[in-house]
C-alpha distance (Angstrom), angle and dihedral (degrees) to the residues before:
residue distance angle dihedral
M1 . . .
K2 3.76 . .
S3 3.80 89.6 .
Q4 3.81 90.7 51.0
R5 3.83 92.2 52.5
A6 3.80 90.2 49.0
S7 3.79 90.2 51.7
Q8 3.81 91.8 50.8
K9 3.81 90.5 48.5
Y10 3.82 89.9 51.4
R11 3.80 91.2 51.3
I12 3.83 91.5 49.9
L13 3.81 91.7 49.8
S14 3.79 90.9 46.8
C15 3.80 91.2 51.7
R16 3.79 91.1 48.6
M17 3.81 91.5 49.9
A18 3.81 91.4 47.6
G19 3.79 90.2 49.1
A20 3.77 91.2 50.7
L21 3.80 90.4 48.8
V22 3.82 92.2 50.9
A23 3.80 91.0 47.4
G24 3.78 89.6 50.4
M25 3.77 90.7 51.0
M26 3.80 90.9 49.1
V27 3.79 88.7 54.7
A28 3.81 93.5 43.6
V29 3.82 98.2 46.6
P30 3.83 96.7 63.4
S31 3.81 89.2 50.1
A32 3.79 90.2 52.5
V33 3.80 90.9 48.9
V34 3.80 91.2 49.8
A35 3.80 90.5 50.0
Q36 3.79 91.4 47.6
D37 3.81 93.3 49.2
A38 3.81 95.8 45.6
F39 3.80 106.5 126.9
P40 2.91 132.5 -129.3
S41 3.79 95.0 22.3
E42 3.81 97.5 165.8
Q43 3.79 140.9 18.3
I44 3.80 117.2 -55.5
E45 3.79 121.2 -130.3
I46 3.79 122.4 -144.9
I47 3.80 110.6 -159.4
S48 3.80 115.6 -145.8
H49 3.80 123.8 -169.4
A50 3.81 90.4 -168.0
S51 3.78 132.5 78.7
P52 3.82 124.1 -93.8
G53 3.79 113.0 -88.3
G54 3.80 96.5 24.2
G55 3.79 127.1 117.1
T56 3.81 95.3 -86.6
D57 3.80 90.8 49.4
Q58 3.81 93.9 46.0
T59 3.79 91.3 51.5
I60 3.81 91.2 54.3
R61 3.81 91.8 47.4
M62 3.80 91.3 55.8
W63 3.84 94.0 64.3
I64 3.81 107.1 18.4
D65 3.82 98.0 90.4
A66 3.80 93.4 49.1
A67 3.81 91.5 48.5
S68 3.80 91.1 49.0
K69 3.80 90.6 56.9
I70 3.80 92.0 47.0
L71 3.82 93.7 49.5
G72 3.79 95.9 39.2
Q73 3.80 93.1 -130.7
D74 3.79 136.8 92.6
L75 3.80 116.6 -96.0
V76 3.80 114.1 -153.4
V77 3.80 130.8 -173.0
V78 3.81 115.1 -128.3
Y79 3.81 114.0 -163.6
K80 3.80 114.7 -143.8
Q81 3.79 106.1 170.4
G82 3.78 129.9 178.1
G83 3.76 144.1 66.6
A84 3.82 95.4 49.0
A85 3.85 89.8 -67.1
R86 3.82 94.2 -38.4
V87 3.83 91.5 117.9
A88 3.81 89.7 52.7
H89 3.81 89.7 50.6
E90 3.79 91.8 51.0
Y91 3.79 90.2 52.7
L92 3.81 94.0 48.9
A93 3.81 90.3 49.1
S94 3.82 89.4 53.8
R95 3.82 94.7 52.8
P96 3.82 125.7 86.2
A97 3.81 116.1 -95.8
D98 3.80 91.0 -122.5
G99 3.81 101.2 115.3
H100 3.80 95.3 -104.3
T101 3.82 92.5 107.8
L102 3.82 124.6 62.2
M103 3.80 126.3 177.6
A104 3.79 124.9 -147.5
T105 3.80 105.9 -129.2
T106 3.80 133.8 -160.9
E107 3.80 135.8 161.8
T108 3.81 88.5 -81.6
H109 3.80 89.0 69.9
L110 3.80 91.9 53.1
Y111 3.81 92.7 49.7
T112 3.80 91.5 50.6
M113 3.80 90.5 51.3
A114 3.80 92.5 45.5
R115 3.81 91.9 50.8
G116 3.81 90.8 54.8
M117 3.80 93.1 -114.9
S118 3.82 98.1 120.1
P119 3.81 134.7 76.1
L120 3.81 85.9 -136.8
G121 3.78 129.9 74.5
I122 3.79 123.3 -156.2
E123 3.82 89.9 -101.9
D124 3.81 89.8 58.3
V125 3.81 93.2 69.7
K126 3.79 134.1 60.7
G127 3.79 123.1 -153.8
V128 3.82 114.4 -122.7
A129 3.81 103.6 177.4
R130 3.80 140.6 -24.4
A131 3.79 116.8 -129.5
M132 3.79 103.0 -178.1
Q133 3.78 139.8 17.7
D134 3.78 114.8 -175.2
P135 3.84 111.2 -177.0
S136 3.79 122.7 -145.1
V137 3.79 127.1 -123.0
I138 3.79 128.2 -163.2
V139 3.79 106.5 -120.4
V140 3.80 135.2 -172.7
R141 3.80 131.1 179.6
G142 3.76 115.9 -67.2
D143 3.82 90.7 -116.6
S144 3.81 95.9 41.2
D145 3.80 120.6 135.5
I146 3.81 85.7 -126.9
K147 3.79 102.1 91.2
D148 3.80 102.5 170.9
Y149 3.80 145.5 -5.5
D150 3.78 94.9 -77.2
G151 3.80 88.8 52.1
L152 3.81 90.2 50.7
I153 3.80 91.6 53.6
A154 3.81 93.3 45.2
T155 3.81 93.5 48.8
S156 3.82 92.1 44.8
K157 3.79 90.6 54.5
E158 3.80 90.9 52.3
K159 3.81 93.4 51.7
A160 3.79 139.9 -8.6
L161 3.80 108.2 -94.7
N162 3.79 123.4 -140.1
W163 3.81 109.0 -113.4
G164 3.77 122.0 -165.9
V165 3.80 119.7 -133.3
A166 3.78 131.4 178.2
Q167 3.80 90.8 -132.0
V168 3.78 140.6 -11.7
G169 3.80 108.8 -91.7
G170 3.80 92.8 17.9
T171 3.80 131.0 122.7
E172 3.81 95.9 -79.9
H173 3.80 94.0 46.0
I174 3.80 94.5 49.2
G175 3.81 91.6 42.3
I176 3.82 93.0 50.7
S177 3.80 90.4 46.7
R178 3.80 92.5 53.1
W179 3.82 92.3 45.6
A180 3.82 93.3 47.4
D181 3.81 90.9 51.2
Q182 3.80 90.0 53.4
A183 3.80 94.0 43.8
G184 3.81 94.2 44.3
V185 3.80 95.8 -127.8
E186 3.80 136.5 129.4
Y187 3.81 123.5 -122.4
R188 3.79 143.5 175.9
V189 3.80 124.1 -141.3
V190 3.79 125.4 -143.2
P191 3.85 114.3 -165.7
F192 3.81 118.8 -145.0
G193 3.79 105.1 175.3
S194 3.80 96.7 -119.1
G195 3.78 141.4 35.6
G196 3.79 91.7 -117.7
E197 3.80 93.4 56.0
M198 3.80 89.5 46.1
I199 3.82 92.4 55.9
T200 3.81 91.0 45.2
A201 3.81 89.5 53.4
L202 3.79 91.1 50.5
R203 3.79 91.8 51.2
S204 3.81 90.5 50.4
G205 3.79 93.0 50.5
A206 3.82 94.8 -113.9
I207 3.82 89.4 126.7
D208 3.80 134.0 26.1
A209 3.80 103.1 -134.9
T210 3.78 145.8 -14.9
L211 3.78 144.2 179.6
A212 3.79 115.7 -98.7
N213 3.78 131.7 -178.5
V214 3.78 115.6 -111.3
S215 3.81 90.4 -122.7
E216 3.83 92.3 60.0
A217 3.81 98.4 33.9
L218 3.81 103.4 51.0
G219 3.82 94.0 78.7
P220 3.83 97.5 49.1
I221 3.82 90.0 42.8
A222 3.80 91.4 52.5
D223 3.82 89.9 47.7
G224 3.81 91.2 51.9
D225 3.81 94.1 -117.0
L226 3.81 91.9 114.7
R227 3.79 133.6 29.5
A228 3.80 121.5 -148.8
V229 3.80 112.4 -144.9
A230 3.82 100.6 173.5
A231 3.78 141.8 6.4
L232 3.79 116.9 -133.9
S233 3.78 91.9 -151.8
D234 3.78 138.3 109.8
E235 3.80 92.2 -117.1
P236 3.83 132.9 28.4
I237 3.81 115.3 -87.4
A238 3.81 109.5 -104.9
D239 3.82 92.7 -144.2
L240 3.83 91.4 48.2
P241 3.81 103.0 45.7
D242 3.82 94.3 160.2
V243 3.81 94.1 53.7
P244 3.83 112.4 92.9
T245 3.77 123.6 -140.8
A246 3.79 115.6 -114.6
A247 3.81 86.8 -124.7
S248 3.80 90.4 61.4
K249 3.82 86.6 57.5
G250 3.78 92.8 52.3
H251 3.81 98.5 -94.5
D252 3.79 106.1 109.1
V253 3.79 102.4 -160.3
S254 3.80 126.0 137.8
V255 3.82 120.4 -170.9
N256 3.79 120.5 -179.9
T257 3.75 139.3 166.2
T258 3.78 103.3 -133.6
R259 3.78 135.0 -177.2
G260 3.75 121.0 -165.0
Y261 3.78 143.5 134.7
V262 3.79 135.0 -103.1
V263 3.79 139.3 -177.3
R264 3.76 130.5 -160.0
A265 3.80 109.8 -69.7
D266 3.81 92.8 -122.2
T267 3.81 92.6 60.2
P268 3.84 109.9 124.2
P269 3.84 108.6 -92.5
E270 3.80 92.9 -130.3
R271 3.80 89.6 58.6
V272 3.79 91.8 48.1
A273 3.81 87.1 53.4
V274 3.83 91.5 52.8
L275 3.81 91.2 51.0
E276 3.80 92.8 45.2
A277 3.81 92.6 52.1
A278 3.81 92.5 47.9
L279 3.80 94.8 47.7
L280 3.79 93.8 46.5
E281 3.80 91.1 49.4
A282 3.81 91.2 48.8
M283 3.81 92.2 47.2
G284 3.78 89.8 50.1
G285 3.79 90.1 60.8
E286 3.79 124.6 105.7
Q287 3.81 96.2 -106.3
F288 3.79 95.1 55.8
T289 3.81 97.3 39.9
T290 3.81 89.9 50.0
Y291 3.81 89.1 50.5
L292 3.81 91.2 53.7
K293 3.80 93.6 45.8
N294 3.80 91.5 49.4
S295 3.82 87.0 53.2
G296 3.81 90.2 55.8
L297 3.81 92.9 -106.7
D298 3.79 132.3 128.1
P299 3.83 112.6 -124.3
A300 3.81 90.1 -151.1
T301 3.81 92.2 61.5
S302 3.81 97.9 32.0
V303 3.80 102.5 54.5
A304 3.81 118.5 64.5
G305 3.80 138.3 165.7
S306 3.77 132.2 -116.5
D307 3.81 100.9 -82.3
A308 3.82 95.7 48.5
W309 3.81 94.0 41.6
D310 3.79 94.7 46.9
A311 3.82 91.9 49.0
Q312 3.82 90.2 48.7
L313 3.80 91.4 51.3
K314 3.80 92.4 51.8
K315 3.82 92.5 47.5
A316 3.81 93.8 45.4
Y317 3.80 90.3 48.6
T318 3.81 92.1 53.0
E319 3.81 91.5 49.0
A320 3.80 92.1 47.1
A321 3.81 92.8 47.6
E322 3.81 91.2 53.0
A323 3.82 92.1 48.8
I324 3.81 93.1 46.0
E325 3.80 90.8 51.9
K326 3.81 91.5 50.4
L327 3.79 90.5 48.6
G328 3.80 91.9 48.2
L329 3.79 92.7 -123.9
E330 3.82 98.8 132.7
K331 3.79 119.2 121.8
K332 3.79 108.9 -82.3
């Protein structure tokens, strides 16, 4: 009898100990989950396809320190140059989809995807935030016989104008192609290798017209060296109130130089949201807004969140892919 009572007592104690152990595990498990899900848990890489000191690099430098403080982790730029951003794409594809790797993205990335030269497709990336949107304007020489948009159309229908581009298949070339299709005019492109050489050629009279970003064109326009005849933007340019948009003339074409950031599309949405909030807060700071204003850009129309930026990327990719196919620039 005594042995039976001892056995029962042992079973009761064992049950109590097991219960305490289970309760302890129930308390410990949520803590482990919280620790596992803490984000970011390590330094964040920002992949850049461009060289140090260039426009893409400068844009990153204007917000990276503020974002690092907000996220509580170091943010480092990793340069992966070559192949018109293809090398950067290969690196992003090799990294875990955990939110610890961002890629700086411009139109160049979209063209490389559209030409079939990238391991990534547009559906493989997710927009996090846009940092800069620099609209394009159609410019001619300040003393050109082309005085306005109607004059540009009329002259272009009489003869194919020579348009300067930085490179064949680049932003200017694809933008001019899309505009010419809408306007129903012929054109010839003359590549110069860089935007600076292109503007110099326009000033010298070597070409008839080109597309220039607002940030680089405002000075020469104000000095009378260049004349803007149309803005290829969704809205009129605040600093060029007398310049109509092509859309207002019936030619709905928007051409921008944009800089923003993406992650792999299979990154957990909650981590994308953390990155988006941090980048937008950093870009709303004084240093970055001053940088945009000094570049002739409006922070309110340059900076955008994940939904708007991602939708813009998808739309711009589709437009670029159509233009590249028409121009016969796909990978052979």
